[in-house]
C-alpha positions in Angstrom: 59.4 113.7 61.9 59.1 115.3 65.3 61.7 117.2 67.2 63.3 115.2 70.1 62.2 116.5 73.5 64.8 118.7 75.2 66.7 116.9 77.9 68.9 117.8 80.8 69.2 121.3 82.4 67.9 123.0 79.3 64.5 121.4 79.8 63.9 123.9 82.6 64.6 126.9 80.5 61.0 127.6 79.4 59.8 127.4 83.0 62.6 129.6 84.3 61.9 132.3 81.7 58.1 132.2 82.5 58.5 132.2 86.3 61.2 134.7 86.7 60.5 137.0 83.7 64.0 137.1 82.2 65.5 135.4 79.2 68.0 132.6 79.8 70.8 134.7 78.2 70.3 137.3 80.9 70.4 134.7 83.7 73.6 133.2 82.1 75.2 136.8 82.1 74.4 137.1 85.8 75.9 133.7 86.6 79.0 134.5 84.5 79.4 137.9 86.3 79.9 135.9 89.5 82.6 133.6 88.3 84.9 132.1 89.4 82.5 131.2 92.2 81.8 127.5 92.7 78.6 125.7 91.5 76.9 125.8 94.8 77.9 129.3 95.5 76.2 130.3 92.2 73.1 128.3 93.0 73.0 130.1 96.5 73.3 133.5 94.8 70.4 132.9 92.4 68.3 131.5 95.3 69.1 134.4 97.7 69.5 137.4 95.5 66.8 136.5 92.8 64.3 134.2 94.7 65.0 131.3 92.2 64.1 127.8 93.3 66.9 125.3 93.9 66.1 123.1 90.9 65.8 126.0 88.5 69.1 127.6 89.8 71.0 124.3 89.7 69.9 123.6 86.2 70.8 127.1 85.0 74.2 127.0 86.7 75.0 123.5 85.4 74.2 124.5 81.9 76.1 127.7 82.0 79.2 126.2 83.5 79.1 123.3 80.9 78.9 125.9 78.1 81.9 127.8 79.6 84.0 124.6 79.7 83.8 124.0 76.0 
């Protein structure tokens, strides 16, 4: 039996780690440090302060905020 492919925002994580050189846990700490900022404010912070692309930033923020909501 094979593992099911990763879907949703987490599917971007390997590419984010490779391209930006930090583990996802570190990116999540950065996002959480800027709370209670809104979703798009967090995306803008990652883009402006860390040079992250919109898709990667959006996926990281969405996943982090969803994990915080549970």
